[in-house]
Every structure is written in structure tokens, then in C-alpha cells.
Short mmCIF file of the C-alpha atoms (twelve columns), coordinates in Angstrom:
data_MODEL
# 
_entry.id   MODEL 
# 
loop_
_atom_site.group_PDB 
_atom_site.id 
_atom_site.type_symbol 
_atom_site.label_atom_id 
_atom_site.label_alt_id 
_atom_site.label_comp_id 
_atom_site.label_asym_id 
_atom_site.label_seq_id 
_atom_site.Cartn_x 
_atom_site.Cartn_y 
_atom_site.Cartn_z 
_atom_site.pdbx_PDB_model_num 
ATOM 1   C CA . UNK A 1   50.839  33.908 -46.768 1 
ATOM 2   C CA . UNK A 2   48.706  33.136 -43.624 1 
ATOM 3   C CA . UNK A 3   45.010  33.831 -43.981 1 
ATOM 4   C CA . UNK A 4   43.553  35.681 -41.536 1 
ATOM 5   C CA . UNK A 5   40.670  34.457 -39.177 1 
ATOM 6   C CA . UNK A 6   38.133  36.007 -42.003 1 
ATOM 7   C CA . UNK A 7   39.091  35.120 -44.872 1 
ATOM 8   C CA . UNK A 8   40.000  31.300 -43.446 1 
ATOM 9   C CA . UNK A 9   35.966  31.284 -41.943 1 
ATOM 10  C CA . UNK A 10  34.989  32.658 -45.156 1 
ATOM 11  C CA . UNK A 11  37.830  30.039 -47.799 1 
ATOM 12  C CA . UNK A 12  34.863  26.750 -48.286 1 
ATOM 13  C CA . UNK A 13  31.938  29.992 -49.203 1 
ATOM 14  C CA . UNK A 14  34.307  31.848 -51.678 1 
ATOM 15  C CA . UNK A 15  35.249  28.181 -53.524 1 
ATOM 16  C CA . UNK A 16  33.456  24.658 -53.803 1 
ATOM 17  C CA . UNK A 17  30.177  25.365 -51.593 1 
ATOM 18  C CA . UNK A 18  29.803  28.972 -53.425 1 
ATOM 19  C CA . UNK A 19  27.453  28.555 -55.674 1 
ATOM 20  C CA . UNK A 20  25.677  26.254 -53.355 1 
ATOM 21  C CA . UNK A 21  25.351  28.497 -50.325 1 
ATOM 22  C CA . UNK A 22  23.719  30.909 -52.246 1 
ATOM 23  C CA . UNK A 23  20.689  28.294 -54.306 1 
ATOM 24  C CA . UNK A 24  20.019  27.251 -50.518 1 
ATOM 25  C CA . UNK A 25  16.805  29.225 -50.148 1 
ATOM 26  C CA . UNK A 26  15.224  29.253 -46.802 1 
ATOM 27  C CA . UNK A 27  12.060  26.840 -46.198 1 
ATOM 28  C CA . UNK A 28  8.481   26.516 -46.446 1 
ATOM 29  C CA . UNK A 29  7.120   29.063 -43.681 1 
ATOM 30  C CA . UNK A 30  3.970   27.356 -41.895 1 
ATOM 31  C CA . UNK A 31  0.843   29.715 -42.105 1 
ATOM 32  C CA . UNK A 32  -0.387  29.324 -38.527 1 
ATOM 33  C CA . UNK A 33  0.388   31.961 -35.912 1 
ATOM 34  C CA . UNK A 34  2.553   30.907 -33.288 1 
ATOM 35  C CA . UNK A 35  0.947   30.695 -29.957 1 
ATOM 36  C CA . UNK A 36  2.898   32.589 -27.839 1 
ATOM 37  C CA . UNK A 37  3.602   35.534 -31.055 1 
ATOM 38  C CA . UNK A 38  0.239   36.233 -32.211 1 
ATOM 39  C CA . UNK A 39  1.477   39.782 -33.470 1 
ATOM 40  C CA . UNK A 40  5.068   41.526 -34.499 1 
ATOM 41  C CA . UNK A 41  7.118   40.807 -32.063 1 
ATOM 42  C CA . UNK A 42  8.427   44.245 -29.841 1 
ATOM 43  C CA . UNK A 43  11.918  44.286 -30.046 1 
ATOM 44  C CA . UNK A 44  13.404  46.212 -26.077 1 
ATOM 45  C CA . UNK A 45  14.935  49.079 -26.834 1 
ATOM 46  C CA . UNK A 46  17.607  47.333 -23.751 1 
ATOM 47  C CA . UNK A 47  18.069  52.133 -22.954 1 
ATOM 48  C CA . UNK A 48  19.755  50.815 -19.230 1 
ATOM 49  C CA . UNK A 49  22.151  48.964 -20.417 1 
ATOM 50  C CA . UNK A 50  25.765  50.409 -22.896 1 
ATOM 51  C CA . UNK A 51  26.601  47.079 -24.193 1 
ATOM 52  C CA . UNK A 52  26.633  45.734 -27.584 1 
ATOM 53  C CA . UNK A 53  26.231  41.778 -26.817 1 
ATOM 54  C CA . UNK A 54  24.430  39.730 -24.419 1 
ATOM 55  C CA . UNK A 55  28.116  38.174 -22.979 1 
ATOM 56  C CA . UNK A 56  26.870  39.185 -18.986 1 
ATOM 57  C CA . UNK A 57  23.609  37.601 -20.092 1 
ATOM 58  C CA . UNK A 58  24.881  33.742 -20.767 1 
ATOM 59  C CA . UNK A 59  26.290  31.065 -18.578 1 
ATOM 60  C CA . UNK A 60  28.208  28.201 -18.619 1 
ATOM 61  C CA . UNK A 61  26.263  24.697 -17.907 1 
ATOM 62  C CA . UNK A 62  26.992  22.246 -15.149 1 
ATOM 63  C CA . UNK A 63  28.571  18.962 -16.826 1 
ATOM 64  C CA . UNK A 64  27.061  15.753 -15.618 1 
ATOM 65  C CA . UNK A 65  28.473  12.337 -15.660 1 
ATOM 66  C CA . UNK A 66  29.535  10.421 -18.755 1 
ATOM 67  C CA . UNK A 67  29.598  7.001  -19.720 1 
ATOM 68  C CA . UNK A 68  32.629  4.794  -20.196 1 
ATOM 69  C CA . UNK A 69  30.770  2.723  -23.098 1 
ATOM 70  C CA . UNK A 70  32.247  2.616  -26.641 1 
ATOM 71  C CA . UNK A 71  32.546  6.612  -28.294 1 
ATOM 72  C CA . UNK A 72  35.417  8.005  -31.024 1 
ATOM 73  C CA . UNK A 73  37.129  11.377 -31.058 1 
ATOM 74  C CA . UNK A 74  37.534  14.085 -33.436 1 
ATOM 75  C CA . UNK A 75  37.150  17.653 -33.968 1 
ATOM 76  C CA . UNK A 76  37.823  18.056 -29.874 1 
ATOM 77  C CA . UNK A 77  34.256  16.200 -28.958 1 
ATOM 78  C CA . UNK A 78  33.038  12.540 -28.868 1 
ATOM 79  C CA . UNK A 79  30.811  10.761 -30.117 1 
ATOM 80  C CA . UNK A 80  28.574  7.629  -30.656 1 
ATOM 81  C CA . UNK A 81  30.553  4.966  -32.620 1 
ATOM 82  C CA . UNK A 82  30.180  5.126  -36.188 1 
ATOM 83  C CA . UNK A 83  29.063  1.373  -35.441 1 
ATOM 84  C CA . UNK A 84  26.726  1.669  -33.896 1 
ATOM 85  C CA . UNK A 85  24.376  3.947  -36.578 1 
ATOM 86  C CA . UNK A 86  24.883  7.263  -38.206 1 
ATOM 87  C CA . UNK A 87  24.689  10.036 -35.753 1 
ATOM 88  C CA . UNK A 88  26.788  13.131 -36.397 1 
ATOM 89  C CA . UNK A 89  25.742  14.938 -33.571 1 
ATOM 90  C CA . UNK A 90  28.291  14.615 -30.500 1 
ATOM 91  C CA . UNK A 91  27.643  13.020 -26.900 1 
ATOM 92  C CA . UNK A 92  29.955  14.584 -24.567 1 
ATOM 93  C CA . UNK A 93  29.545  16.251 -21.631 1 
ATOM 94  C CA . UNK A 94  29.032  19.431 -23.090 1 
ATOM 95  C CA . UNK A 95  26.330  18.210 -25.326 1 
ATOM 96  C CA . UNK A 96  24.586  16.350 -22.536 1 
ATOM 97  C CA . UNK A 97  23.653  19.588 -20.303 1 
ATOM 98  C CA . UNK A 98  22.989  21.020 -24.047 1 
ATOM 99  C CA . UNK A 99  20.038  18.253 -23.985 1 
ATOM 100 C CA . UNK A 100 18.662  19.390 -21.074 1 
ATOM 101 C CA . UNK A 101 18.860  22.528 -21.328 1 
ATOM 102 C CA . UNK A 102 17.123  21.984 -24.526 1 
ATOM 103 C CA . UNK A 103 13.605  19.907 -22.623 1 
ATOM 104 C CA . UNK A 104 13.584  22.314 -20.610 1 
ATOM 105 C CA . UNK A 105 13.405  25.290 -23.423 1 
ATOM 106 C CA . UNK A 106 10.968  23.055 -24.855 1 
ATOM 107 C CA . UNK A 107 8.452   23.260 -21.276 1 
ATOM 108 C CA . UNK A 108 8.705   26.866 -21.597 1 
ATOM 109 C CA . UNK A 109 7.188   26.924 -25.432 1 
ATOM 110 C CA . UNK A 110 4.801   24.348 -23.615 1 
ATOM 111 C CA . UNK A 111 3.678   25.360 -20.621 1 
ATOM 112 C CA . UNK A 112 5.554   23.153 -18.685 1 
ATOM 113 C CA . UNK A 113 3.205   20.170 -20.130 1 
ATOM 114 C CA . UNK A 114 5.657   17.756 -21.647 1 
ATOM 115 C CA . UNK A 115 3.155   16.831 -24.697 1 
ATOM 116 C CA . UNK A 116 -0.176  18.250 -26.100 1 
ATOM 117 C CA . UNK A 117 -1.663  15.984 -27.357 1 
ATOM 118 C CA . UNK A 118 -5.073  15.415 -24.852 1 
ATOM 119 C CA . UNK A 119 -3.634  11.556 -23.289 1 
ATOM 120 C CA . UNK A 120 -6.758  11.038 -20.872 1 
ATOM 121 C CA . UNK A 121 -6.587  8.546  -18.983 1 
ATOM 122 C CA . UNK A 122 -3.559  7.250  -18.433 1 
ATOM 123 C CA . UNK A 123 -1.393  5.308  -20.107 1 
ATOM 124 C CA . UNK A 124 -0.183  1.411  -19.279 1 
ATOM 125 C CA . UNK A 125 3.417   2.042  -22.532 1 
ATOM 126 C CA . UNK A 126 5.633   4.864  -23.178 1 
ATOM 127 C CA . UNK A 127 7.858   5.006  -25.579 1 
ATOM 128 C CA . UNK A 128 10.023  8.276  -26.147 1 
ATOM 129 C CA . UNK A 129 12.186  8.038  -29.515 1 
ATOM 130 C CA . UNK A 130 15.664  9.714  -29.451 1 
ATOM 131 C CA . UNK A 131 16.257  9.823  -25.796 1 
ATOM 132 C CA . UNK A 132 19.323  11.740 -25.439 1 
ATOM 133 C CA . UNK A 133 19.737  12.240 -21.824 1 
ATOM 134 C CA . UNK A 134 16.036  10.265 -20.917 1 
ATOM 135 C CA . UNK A 135 14.892  13.942 -19.823 1 
ATOM 136 C CA . UNK A 136 12.062  13.623 -20.680 1 
ATOM 137 C CA . UNK A 137 11.390  9.523  -20.678 1 
ATOM 138 C CA . UNK A 138 12.616  10.001 -17.033 1 
ATOM 139 C CA . UNK A 139 9.937   13.386 -16.272 1 
ATOM 140 C CA . UNK A 140 6.578   10.746 -18.653 1 
ATOM 141 C CA . UNK A 141 7.403   7.971  -16.019 1 
ATOM 142 C CA . UNK A 142 6.848   10.779 -13.074 1 
ATOM 143 C CA . UNK A 143 3.342   11.643 -14.034 1 
ATOM 144 C CA . UNK A 144 3.058   7.975  -15.136 1 
ATOM 145 C CA . UNK A 145 4.067   6.127  -12.690 1 
ATOM 146 C CA . UNK A 146 1.925   3.093  -13.416 1 
ATOM 147 C CA . UNK A 147 3.136   3.355  -17.290 1 
ATOM 148 C CA . UNK A 148 6.332   1.420  -18.707 1 
ATOM 149 C CA . UNK A 149 8.382   4.328  -20.264 1 
ATOM 150 C CA . UNK A 150 11.222  2.957  -22.762 1 
ATOM 151 C CA . UNK A 151 13.657  5.466  -23.712 1 
ATOM 152 C CA . UNK A 152 15.719  4.325  -26.961 1 
ATOM 153 C CA . UNK A 153 18.776  5.959  -27.937 1 
ATOM 154 C CA . UNK A 154 22.138  5.180  -29.965 1 
ATOM 155 C CA . UNK A 155 23.905  6.931  -27.032 1 
ATOM 156 C CA . UNK A 156 24.127  5.254  -23.488 1 
ATOM 157 C CA . UNK A 157 24.188  8.920  -22.269 1 
ATOM 158 C CA . UNK A 158 21.295  7.634  -19.847 1 
ATOM 159 C CA . UNK A 159 21.216  7.324  -15.854 1 
ATOM 160 C CA . UNK A 160 21.704  4.216  -14.595 1 
ATOM 161 C CA . UNK A 161 19.856  4.389  -11.671 1 
ATOM 162 C CA . UNK A 162 16.347  5.203  -12.359 1 
ATOM 163 C CA . UNK A 163 12.641  4.979  -11.675 1 
ATOM 164 C CA . UNK A 164 11.330  0.950  -11.827 1 
ATOM 165 C CA . UNK A 165 8.840   2.460  -14.560 1 
ATOM 166 C CA . UNK A 166 11.070  3.120  -16.756 1 
ATOM 167 C CA . UNK A 167 14.368  1.354  -19.389 1 
ATOM 168 C CA . UNK A 168 16.952  2.940  -21.262 1 
ATOM 169 C CA . UNK A 169 17.910  0.927  -25.035 1 
ATOM 170 C CA . UNK A 170 20.169  1.331  -26.849 1 
ATOM 171 C CA . UNK A 171 19.172  0.765  -30.418 1 
ATOM 172 C CA . UNK A 172 19.484  2.300  -33.554 1 
ATOM 173 C CA . UNK A 173 15.358  3.188  -34.221 1 
ATOM 174 C CA . UNK A 174 16.580  2.889  -37.915 1 
ATOM 175 C CA . UNK A 175 17.167  -0.253 -37.498 1 
ATOM 176 C CA . UNK A 176 14.850  -2.424 -37.383 1 
ATOM 177 C CA . UNK A 177 12.038  -2.634 -34.509 1 
ATOM 178 C CA . UNK A 178 11.936  -5.322 -31.533 1 
ATOM 179 C CA . UNK A 179 8.459   -3.688 -30.462 1 
ATOM 180 C CA . UNK A 180 5.371   -5.775 -30.340 1 
ATOM 181 C CA . UNK A 181 2.472   -3.611 -33.303 1 
ATOM 182 C CA . UNK A 182 0.160   -1.885 -31.569 1 
ATOM 183 C CA . UNK A 183 1.537   -1.209 -28.474 1 
ATOM 184 C CA . UNK A 184 2.786   2.066  -26.828 1 
ATOM 185 C CA . UNK A 185 0.157   4.405  -26.086 1 
ATOM 186 C CA . UNK A 186 2.095   7.504  -26.948 1 
ATOM 187 C CA . UNK A 187 5.056   7.543  -29.060 1 
ATOM 188 C CA . UNK A 188 7.281   10.777 -28.973 1 
ATOM 189 C CA . UNK A 189 9.926   11.832 -30.228 1 
ATOM 190 C CA . UNK A 190 11.749  15.515 -29.982 1 
ATOM 191 C CA . UNK A 191 14.249  17.624 -32.562 1 
ATOM 192 C CA . UNK A 192 16.111  14.127 -34.482 1 
ATOM 193 C CA . UNK A 193 15.756  16.853 -37.189 1 
ATOM 194 C CA . UNK A 194 19.059  15.530 -39.196 1 
ATOM 195 C CA . UNK A 195 18.362  11.751 -37.518 1 
ATOM 196 C CA . UNK A 196 16.455  10.368 -39.901 1 
ATOM 197 C CA . UNK A 197 17.057  9.475  -43.868 1 
ATOM 198 C CA . UNK A 198 12.944  8.455  -44.279 1 
ATOM 199 C CA . UNK A 199 11.409  10.709 -42.392 1 
ATOM 200 C CA . UNK A 200 7.363   8.991  -44.608 1 
ATOM 201 C CA . UNK A 201 9.062   5.705  -44.008 1 
ATOM 202 C CA . UNK A 202 9.925   6.320  -39.944 1 
ATOM 203 C CA . UNK A 203 6.449   7.805  -39.029 1 
ATOM 204 C CA . UNK A 204 4.815   4.584  -40.859 1 
ATOM 205 C CA . UNK A 205 6.833   2.891  -38.727 1 
ATOM 206 C CA . UNK A 206 5.708   4.559  -35.448 1 
ATOM 207 C CA . UNK A 207 1.840   4.748  -37.166 1 
ATOM 208 C CA . UNK A 208 2.019   0.953  -36.381 1 
ATOM 209 C CA . UNK A 209 3.430   0.314  -33.475 1 
ATOM 210 C CA . UNK A 210 0.711   3.163  -31.462 1 
ATOM 211 C CA . UNK A 211 -1.794  1.330  -30.667 1 
ATOM 212 C CA . UNK A 212 -5.535  1.708  -31.871 1 
ATOM 213 C CA . UNK A 213 -6.529  5.181  -30.189 1 
ATOM 214 C CA . UNK A 214 -3.100  6.298  -29.027 1 
ATOM 215 C CA . UNK A 215 -1.069  9.264  -29.703 1 
ATOM 216 C CA . UNK A 216 2.566   9.990  -31.521 1 
ATOM 217 C CA . UNK A 217 3.684   13.777 -30.830 1 
ATOM 218 C CA . UNK A 218 6.734   15.504 -32.371 1 
ATOM 219 C CA . UNK A 219 8.590   18.777 -31.189 1 
ATOM 220 C CA . UNK A 220 11.040  20.211 -33.862 1 
ATOM 221 C CA . UNK A 221 12.519  23.504 -34.468 1 
ATOM 222 C CA . UNK A 222 12.841  24.839 -37.754 1 
ATOM 223 C CA . UNK A 223 17.277  25.068 -39.069 1 
ATOM 224 C CA . UNK A 224 16.267  28.594 -40.693 1 
ATOM 225 C CA . UNK A 225 16.838  31.939 -38.934 1 
ATOM 226 C CA . UNK A 226 14.777  34.398 -39.508 1 
ATOM 227 C CA . UNK A 227 14.165  38.394 -38.973 1 
ATOM 228 C CA . UNK A 228 11.535  40.690 -39.744 1 
ATOM 229 C CA . UNK A 229 13.477  43.942 -39.788 1 
ATOM 230 C CA . UNK A 230 16.121  42.123 -41.693 1 
ATOM 231 C CA . UNK A 231 18.870  41.880 -39.203 1 
ATOM 232 C CA . UNK A 232 19.885  39.039 -40.209 1 
ATOM 233 C CA . UNK A 233 22.000  39.779 -42.998 1 
ATOM 234 C CA . UNK A 234 21.812  38.078 -46.246 1 
ATOM 235 C CA . UNK A 235 25.813  37.557 -46.198 1 
ATOM 236 C CA . UNK A 236 26.263  37.216 -42.320 1 
ATOM 237 C CA . UNK A 237 28.248  33.574 -40.912 1 
ATOM 238 C CA . UNK A 238 24.716  32.780 -39.466 1 
ATOM 239 C CA . UNK A 239 23.560  32.696 -42.953 1 
ATOM 240 C CA . UNK A 240 26.743  31.318 -44.418 1 
ATOM 241 C CA . UNK A 241 26.383  28.465 -41.876 1 
ATOM 242 C CA . UNK A 242 22.372  27.705 -42.005 1 
ATOM 243 C CA . UNK A 243 23.046  26.979 -45.722 1 
ATOM 244 C CA . UNK A 244 25.650  25.412 -45.238 1 
ATOM 245 C CA . UNK A 245 24.875  22.925 -42.747 1 
ATOM 246 C CA . UNK A 246 21.324  22.422 -44.297 1 
ATOM 247 C CA . UNK A 247 23.374  21.589 -47.665 1 
ATOM 248 C CA . UNK A 248 25.640  18.936 -46.104 1 
ATOM 249 C CA . UNK A 249 22.254  17.355 -44.258 1 
ATOM 250 C CA . UNK A 250 20.914  17.056 -47.762 1 
ATOM 251 C CA . UNK A 251 24.110  15.468 -49.218 1 
ATOM 252 C CA . UNK A 252 24.353  13.368 -45.744 1 
ATOM 253 C CA . UNK A 253 20.146  11.894 -47.326 1 
ATOM 254 C CA . UNK A 254 19.467  13.960 -43.853 1 
ATOM 255 C CA . UNK A 255 17.253  16.878 -44.005 1 
ATOM 256 C CA . UNK A 256 17.231  18.531 -41.443 1 
ATOM 257 C CA . UNK A 257 14.169  21.634 -42.092 1 
ATOM 258 C CA . UNK A 258 11.780  19.227 -41.754 1 
ATOM 259 C CA . UNK A 259 9.445   20.571 -38.916 1 
ATOM 260 C CA . UNK A 260 7.152   22.128 -41.995 1 
ATOM 261 C CA . UNK A 261 6.291   18.738 -43.598 1 
ATOM 262 C CA . UNK A 262 5.220   16.980 -40.001 1 
ATOM 263 C CA . UNK A 263 1.452   17.528 -40.491 1 
ATOM 264 C CA . UNK A 264 1.659   16.411 -44.103 1 
ATOM 265 C CA . UNK A 265 3.894   13.070 -43.174 1 
ATOM 266 C CA . UNK A 266 1.476   12.241 -40.361 1 
ATOM 267 C CA . UNK A 267 -1.616  12.720 -42.014 1 
ATOM 268 C CA . UNK A 268 -0.159  10.838 -44.616 1 
ATOM 269 C CA . UNK A 269 0.991   7.449  -41.901 1 
ATOM 270 C CA . UNK A 270 -3.067  7.288  -41.413 1 
ATOM 271 C CA . UNK A 271 -2.863  9.695  -37.670 1 
ATOM 272 C CA . UNK A 272 -6.003  11.731 -37.668 1 
ATOM 273 C CA . UNK A 273 -6.766  14.597 -35.698 1 
ATOM 274 C CA . UNK A 274 -3.472  15.784 -36.373 1 
ATOM 275 C CA . UNK A 275 -2.768  19.423 -34.789 1 
ATOM 276 C CA . UNK A 276 -0.187  21.528 -35.569 1 
ATOM 277 C CA . UNK A 277 0.843   23.991 -32.983 1 
ATOM 278 C CA . UNK A 278 3.519   26.534 -33.734 1 
ATOM 279 C CA . UNK A 279 5.454   28.971 -31.259 1 
ATOM 280 C CA . UNK A 280 8.629   30.953 -32.142 1 
ATOM 281 C CA . UNK A 281 11.792  30.966 -30.588 1 
ATOM 282 C CA . UNK A 282 14.483  33.751 -30.368 1 
ATOM 283 C CA . UNK A 283 17.879  33.701 -30.748 1 
ATOM 284 C CA . UNK A 284 18.430  35.897 -27.590 1 
ATOM 285 C CA . UNK A 285 17.040  37.599 -25.459 1 
ATOM 286 C CA . UNK A 286 16.486  40.792 -27.992 1 
ATOM 287 C CA . UNK A 287 12.217  40.679 -27.314 1 
ATOM 288 C CA . UNK A 288 10.401  43.157 -25.037 1 
ATOM 289 C CA . UNK A 289 7.748   40.705 -24.390 1 
ATOM 290 C CA . UNK A 290 8.856   38.877 -21.092 1 
ATOM 291 C CA . UNK A 291 8.544   35.682 -22.074 1 
ATOM 292 C CA . UNK A 292 9.584   35.416 -24.959 1 
ATOM 293 C CA . UNK A 293 12.673  37.452 -23.538 1 
ATOM 294 C CA . UNK A 294 13.168  35.034 -20.694 1 
ATOM 295 C CA . UNK A 295 13.074  31.307 -23.733 1 
ATOM 296 C CA . UNK A 296 15.794  33.663 -25.832 1 
ATOM 297 C CA . UNK A 297 18.418  34.071 -22.217 1 
ATOM 298 C CA . UNK A 298 17.863  30.811 -22.700 1 
ATOM 299 C CA . UNK A 299 18.005  29.544 -26.858 1 
ATOM 300 C CA . UNK A 300 20.885  31.885 -26.592 1 
ATOM 301 C CA . UNK A 301 23.042  29.891 -24.013 1 
ATOM 302 C CA . UNK A 302 22.454  26.808 -25.995 1 
ATOM 303 C CA . UNK A 303 22.648  27.922 -30.012 1 
ATOM 304 C CA . UNK A 304 26.799  28.701 -28.164 1 
ATOM 305 C CA . UNK A 305 26.562  25.057 -27.793 1 
ATOM 306 C CA . UNK A 306 24.020  23.851 -31.095 1 
ATOM 307 C CA . UNK A 307 25.798  25.421 -33.535 1 
ATOM 308 C CA . UNK A 308 29.374  22.982 -33.131 1 
ATOM 309 C CA . UNK A 309 27.701  20.495 -31.969 1 
ATOM 310 C CA . UNK A 310 24.953  20.701 -34.899 1 
ATOM 311 C CA . UNK A 311 28.078  21.814 -37.975 1 
ATOM 312 C CA . UNK A 312 31.742  20.211 -37.016 1 
ATOM 313 C CA . UNK A 313 31.236  16.893 -37.699 1 
ATOM 314 C CA . UNK A 314 29.127  18.389 -41.632 1 
ATOM 315 C CA . UNK A 315 31.437  20.348 -42.762 1 
ATOM 316 C CA . UNK A 316 34.758  18.505 -41.727 1 
ATOM 317 C CA . UNK A 317 32.738  14.682 -42.708 1 
ATOM 318 C CA . UNK A 318 30.409  15.836 -45.852 1 
ATOM 319 C CA . UNK A 319 31.352  19.314 -47.002 1 
ATOM 320 C CA . UNK A 320 35.325  18.743 -46.374 1 
ATOM 321 C CA . UNK A 321 36.209  21.811 -43.891 1 
ATOM 322 C CA . UNK A 322 39.046  21.482 -42.594 1 
ATOM 323 C CA . UNK A 323 38.859  21.674 -38.115 1 
ATOM 324 C CA . UNK A 324 39.911  24.408 -37.963 1 
ATOM 325 C CA . UNK A 325 38.747  26.823 -40.462 1 
ATOM 326 C CA . UNK A 326 35.343  24.607 -39.410 1 
ATOM 327 C CA . UNK A 327 35.954  26.342 -35.662 1 
ATOM 328 C CA . UNK A 328 37.227  29.505 -36.958 1 
ATOM 329 C CA . UNK A 329 33.800  29.842 -38.847 1 
ATOM 330 C CA . UNK A 330 31.660  28.544 -36.451 1 
ATOM 331 C CA . UNK A 331 32.929  31.159 -33.445 1 
ATOM 332 C CA . UNK A 332 31.985  34.139 -35.948 1 
ATOM 333 C CA . UNK A 333 28.996  33.157 -36.012 1 
ATOM 334 C CA . UNK A 334 28.232  32.532 -32.145 1 
ATOM 335 C CA . UNK A 335 29.829  35.738 -32.517 1 
ATOM 336 C CA . UNK A 336 27.410  37.575 -34.312 1 
ATOM 337 C CA . UNK A 337 24.522  35.300 -31.778 1 
ATOM 338 C CA . UNK A 338 25.789  38.002 -29.335 1 
ATOM 339 C CA . UNK A 339 24.610  40.674 -30.392 1 
ATOM 340 C CA . UNK A 340 21.564  42.591 -30.027 1 
ATOM 341 C CA . UNK A 341 21.475  44.543 -32.658 1 
ATOM 342 C CA . UNK A 342 20.805  41.099 -34.654 1 
ATOM 343 C CA . UNK A 343 16.818  40.339 -34.198 1 
ATOM 344 C CA . UNK A 344 17.128  36.528 -35.328 1 
ATOM 345 C CA . UNK A 345 14.240  33.637 -34.164 1 
ATOM 346 C CA . UNK A 346 13.424  30.087 -36.296 1 
ATOM 347 C CA . UNK A 347 9.451   29.073 -35.862 1 
ATOM 348 C CA . UNK A 348 9.253   25.431 -33.555 1 
ATOM 349 C CA . UNK A 349 6.386   22.955 -33.825 1 
ATOM 350 C CA . UNK A 350 4.492   20.797 -31.754 1 
ATOM 351 C CA . UNK A 351 2.298   18.214 -33.911 1 
ATOM 352 C CA . UNK A 352 0.476   14.848 -32.669 1 
ATOM 353 C CA . UNK A 353 -2.470  12.973 -34.353 1 
ATOM 354 C CA . UNK A 354 -4.551  9.650  -33.227 1 
ATOM 355 C CA . UNK A 355 -4.263  5.828  -34.478 1 
ATOM 356 C CA . UNK A 356 -7.767  5.838  -35.675 1 
ATOM 357 C CA . UNK A 357 -10.270 3.310  -33.435 1 
ATOM 358 C CA . UNK A 358 -10.268 0.955  -36.279 1 
ATOM 359 C CA . UNK A 359 -7.037  1.173  -38.567 1 
# 
């Protein structure tokens, strides 16, 4: 007898993964009070809307043009060739749209700024690690037209027509760097969780390539949702999803929940004046606060795409799930995320540090 969609989606957690999922715990929460939600988040009553879902709040995004270089195809998605490195997320048009939307969300979190570090003078050399579509690098190059900006990434999906002060390079930042040490005034990294095998070593390499007096800044999000009112249930599809991808990330040697370790790692690498800012990012427009509600609207759209982006390869290649079971399970997760009764959110962090003048 064929299994129902619910039975098919829950099969992996009821069989080989059941014990692992139950043992997976939430990461340590930052003790810092979030900048954009210093108090308990009030929940909107939605008295003017009888719908139980956010479907009308969500919309698709306009696609970008795609590169025509070397790619692989699986699970109905396009991926970077594994010959170029170990990267588990897609790089197709849908993923590029999601990356650009993530950029907009981070601008909202940081009050319209590209970074928090106190860069006082015009930097000469800037490096954007894992630049993705290159949107942050393009913006920083416009902000500092006299700076030479490099954006590197394993996927060749960046635009070819760019300002003369920006350069995109296809390379794996986990491989040996060809840049001179003590070269960059500012190095930036965003949403690299799951892309780095050795974070302490990665940060030491970054430290070596920042000029004395220069800055490194990292923006990361928890890959672990929570709710203050218990609306995120332990047996929910969303909870199973985040338990499963964190187990898969650990098994693949690329931990996903590293956001709360960044400050400690940066200090250990040698950075000084390390400053951590914590922000709340709602999963949908459930908060009453207008700024958090606006963030939730964009995050709701981003998550409908991110669920597949983060999990399909981890499910199929690491956990051994079939593509059909993975997609059915993800469909249940997406359905839960549209429920107005779910008041979930994640913490995000922006952490920067300065390389000492005499190091």
C-alpha cells in the first residue's frame, strides 16, 4: 500500500533518524538583548483578517539571468560542480533571487547599512568572501569608489558588467589564498554557515590577510527557530527539519549553528575590540511592531525558498532520504510556516573585530 504524504515525510524521522532527531538540542542562545526587540515581542491579533495563513503576504521574486558555465543538476535544482569544491546549496535563478532578498533583509536589520564596523577613512582594498550574486560587493564598491573590491565565490553567478573598481573571482575560499597578507582594509562574510569546515582556521587566515588596524565583519543567523509562546511544537515538521539539517551539517563536517561562537573564535584568532550585535528576525509578519512585521514579510518569502535550498542535498546525500520524501517533508514545513498561529523567529548576529596595529 502506498504511504500518505504525511507518512512518507515522517518516515526518515521515525526510522533511522529518530534517535538523532530527538537528541538534537537547540544551540546556546546569546545573552545579549536584541537591538531591534529589547522586550517581549507582541503578537498581532490580525482582527481584520480571517485567513489562517500568510499566503496573500507572499509573492514570488523576479528571476535573474543565469551563468552558462559548469553546473550539476539534481533534485530539480542546479548546483555548482563538485569539482570546484564542497558546497551543498544550489546556485540557480531561484537561489540567486533568495540571495538578493537575504541582502535586503540584512540591510533592514542593520538600519540600511552594509556593515557595523567603525570604518572612518576610505578603505583601499575590500574582500567579500562567498559573494554569491555579488550584490553586497557591488553596493560597497559604489559606497567607496576609490577602493578596489574583490568578491570571490565558488559559483560563477556574478554579473560581468561591473564598475571598474570591482572584481569577481571564482575560487574556493577554503583553498589556499593567493592574496598578500596584511592586504585588506576590510573583509566581509555573510551567511557562510554550512560552508566552512574549520572556522577557527578560517578566521586565522582572515586575520592574516587584514591590514593592521583593518576590520573583519561577519553576519550570520541561527539555523534554529524558537518561539516564546510555545507555538513551535517539538513534533512539528519545522522542528524536525531544523533537527535533521543540523545533524546532516555535523555529519558532513560543516556545522550550521555557528553564529553564537563567532565572537569567541574572532578573539581567539587575535582580533581586538570584538563587538557583537544581536537582532531578532521573525519568520512571518506575526509581530505587532511595524518594523518586525516588515522584516517578517520578507523573511516569510525567503524561507519558502530557503527550506529546499538548505536541505535537499543534505537530506539526499548525507542522510540518505529519497528526493520524493525530502520534497514532501519540505512541503509540510512550508505549509507550517504560513500559519499565523506560528510565532517563530531566529536570532541573527553581526560581529566585527579590528586587527591590532602592532600584531
